[in-house]
C-alpha positions in Angstrom: 104.2 104.2 81.0 101.7 105.2 78.7 100.9 103.2 75.3 99.1 105.3 72.0 97.0 102.7 70.8 96.7 101.5 67.3 92.8 100.1 66.1 90.6 102.0 67.3 88.4 101.6 70.3 85.1 101.3 72.3 84.0 105.0 73.1 84.4 103.3 76.9 87.8 102.6 75.4 88.3 105.7 74.3 87.1 107.5 78.0 90.0 105.3 79.4 92.4 105.4 77.2 92.0 109.2 78.2 92.3 108.8 81.9 95.1 107.4 80.9 97.0 109.8 79.3 96.0 112.0 81.9 97.7 110.2 84.5 100.9 109.3 82.6 100.9 113.2 81.5 99.5 114.8 84.0 102.7 116.4 86.2 105.1 117.2 83.1 102.7 119.6 82.0 101.0 120.9 85.4 103.0 124.1 84.6 101.5 125.5 81.6 98.2 124.0 82.9 98.6 127.0 85.5 100.2 129.9 83.5 97.5 129.2 80.5 95.0 129.3 83.8 96.6 132.0 84.7 96.8 134.3 81.7 92.8 133.2 80.7 91.8 135.3 84.6 94.1 138.8 83.7 90.8 139.8 82.0 88.8 139.7 85.1 91.1 140.4 87.7 89.5 143.6 89.4 90.6 147.2 89.4 88.4 149.6 91.5 86.1 152.1 89.0 85.1 154.7 91.1 89.0 155.7 92.6 91.3 154.7 89.4 90.8 156.8 86.4 88.5 156.4 83.2 92.2 155.6 81.2 94.2 153.6 83.8 91.4 151.0 84.1 90.9 151.6 80.2 94.5 150.6 79.8 95.0 148.3 82.4 91.8 146.6 80.7 93.7 146.5 77.3 97.4 145.0 78.6 95.1 142.1 80.5 93.7 141.3 76.5 97.0 141.3 74.8 99.2 139.3 78.1 96.1 137.1 77.0 95.7 137.2 73.4 99.8 136.1 74.0 99.7 133.8 77.0 97.3 131.6 76.6 97.8 130.0 72.9 101.0 129.7 73.9 100.5 127.9 77.3 97.7 125.7 76.2 100.4 125.1 72.5 103.3 124.2 74.8 101.0 122.2 76.5 99.6 119.8 73.9 102.7 119.5 72.5 104.4 117.6 75.4 101.3 116.0 75.9 101.0 114.8 72.0 105.2 114.0 72.7 104.2 111.6 76.3 101.6 110.0 74.1 104.2 109.9 71.3 107.2 108.5 73.4 109.2 110.7 72.0 111.1 114.0 73.8 110.4 116.9 74.7 111.9 119.1 77.2 109.6 122.7 78.9 112.2 124.5 76.8 111.3 122.5 73.7 107.2 122.2 74.6 107.8 126.4 74.7 109.6 127.0 71.9 107.1 125.1 70.4 104.2 126.7 72.0 105.9 130.5 70.9 106.1 129.4 67.0 103.4 128.4 67.1 101.1 131.1 68.7 99.8 133.2 66.0 98.7 129.9 63.9 96.7 128.4 67.5 95.6 132.3 67.9 94.1 131.8 64.5 92.7 128.6 64.8 90.3 129.1 68.2 89.0 132.8 66.8 88.1 131.4 64.0 86.3 128.6 65.9 85.0 130.5 68.0 83.6 133.2 64.5 82.4 129.9 62.8 80.1 128.1 66.5 78.5 131.9 66.3 77.9 132.3 62.9 75.8 128.6 63.0 74.4 129.8 66.3 73.0 133.2 64.8 71.9 131.5 62.3 70.1 128.4 64.0 71.3 126.9 67.1 71.8 123.5 65.8 75.0 124.3 63.0 76.8 126.1 65.6 76.7 122.9 68.2 77.5 120.9 64.8 80.3 122.9 63.7 81.0 123.2 67.7 82.2 119.3 67.8 83.0 119.2 64.5 86.3 121.5 64.7 87.1 121.2 68.6 90.1 119.5 67.6 91.4 122.0 65.2 93.8 123.8 67.7 95.7 120.4 69.0 96.0 119.8 65.4 97.4 123.0 64.7 100.2 121.6 66.6 100.7 117.3 65.9 100.1 118.2 62.6 101.9 121.0 62.3 99.1 123.3 60.4 98.3 126.4 59.7 94.2 127.7 61.8 91.9 126.6 58.1 94.3 123.5 57.7 93.3 122.5 61.1 89.8 123.2 61.3 88.7 121.3 57.7 91.6 118.5 58.6 88.9 119.0 62.1 86.1 118.3 60.2 87.0 115.8 57.9 88.2 113.6 60.6 84.9 114.0 63.1 82.7 114.0 59.7 81.0 110.7 60.3 81.9 109.6 64.1 79.7 113.0 64.7 77.5 111.5 67.2 80.4 109.3 68.8 82.9 111.7 69.3 79.4 113.9 70.4 78.6 111.5 73.1 82.2 111.4 74.3 82.5 115.3 74.9 79.3 115.1 76.7 80.3 113.2 79.0 83.6 114.9 79.7 81.9 118.2 79.7 79.3 116.7 82.1 81.6 116.2 84.6 83.5 118.8 84.7 80.2 121.1 84.0 79.5 119.3 87.9 82.6 120.2 89.3 82.3 124.4 87.8 78.4 124.1 89.1 80.3 123.3 93.3 82.3 126.8 93.6 79.5 128.9 91.7 77.7 127.3 94.5 80.3 128.3 96.9 80.6 132.0 95.4 76.6 132.6 95.8 77.5 131.4 99.3 79.7 134.0 99.4 77.8 136.4 98.4 75.1 135.8 100.4 77.2 135.8 103.6 78.3 139.7 102.3 74.9 140.4 102.3 73.5 139.5 105.3 76.8 141.8 106.6 75.1 144.4 104.7 77.8 144.7 102.4 77.0 146.6 98.9 80.0 144.8 96.9 81.9 141.4 97.8 85.5 142.6 99.3 88.1 142.4 97.7 89.7 139.5 99.2 86.6 137.4 98.6 87.1 138.1 94.6 90.7 137.3 94.9 90.2 134.5 96.7 87.0 133.5 93.5 89.9 134.1 91.1 92.6 132.4 92.8 90.4 129.4 92.8 89.3 129.8 89.4 92.9 129.2 88.3 93.2 126.1 90.9 90.7 124.6 89.3 91.3 125.5 85.3 94.3 124.2 85.9 93.2 121.0 87.1 90.1 120.8 83.6 92.9 122.1 81.2 94.7 118.8 81.6 91.6 116.9 81.3 90.7 118.9 77.9 94.0 117.7 76.5 94.4 114.0 77.2 90.2 113.4 76.1 90.4 115.8 73.2 94.7 114.1 71.9 92.7 110.4 72.7 90.4 111.1 70.3 91.9 112.8 67.9 94.4 109.6 67.9 91.1 107.2 68.0 89.1 109.0 64.5 93.0 109.0 62.2 92.9 105.5 63.2 89.8 104.9 62.1 90.0 107.3 59.1 93.1 105.5 58.2 92.1 102.0 58.4 89.0 103.7 56.1 91.7 104.6 53.6 93.8 102.0 53.2 90.9 99.6 53.1 89.7 101.1 50.6 92.9 101.3 48.6 93.3 97.7 49.3 90.0 96.9 47.2 90.9 99.1 44.7 93.5 97.6 44.2 92.4 93.5 44.3 89.3 95.2 41.2 92.0 96.2 39.9 
């Protein structure tokens, strides 16, 4: 059984805790991870633009985008709720987690949009501010669920928690992202190989079966990646809260001793 740490951990300790939480919660959140992956891939579904009327193509794209904007925040919110419940050793069934995802859908969507805009804005001004904001605001969506915050409050809270431990947080996320990117590179190489075979056979475009297979593989991989990112993010969030709350408690005790 997973036990949430009660004291700050080293970088290695946070990574180890993330693995423990992932092992304890993976099967419990797998359904939401798969659904989230499916919703995430809807805008990428192929449609033959050469034979379908323009109105059908546009309508299909709009419906896919709408389902993505609704389904992705819901599934990810439900997943975070269920994983956090396991981390906190409290009850949260699939139905309860799903209802939390529905109730927090708009705040989750708003948080994602504001996060993207903040990072893009920082990157346009200069690359470094975009990187800084990308790390300091990254826990916003998790705080929307874990602490029931609004989008703006969640991003502010994330920035406050990460600030002061920015480099430490960036290092941990870099390790996680590097491992996951290695997996995506292998999949990308497989896609390049499939495209090379299609070109060698004289086909001008990839067969529909190949495209569908690529999307299916992406869904499967994403269904693994999403719980990984969530588990480590929740472990980082808990560690930062312990560090900040411990620091605040120490400051309050020092103030009481001085008085």
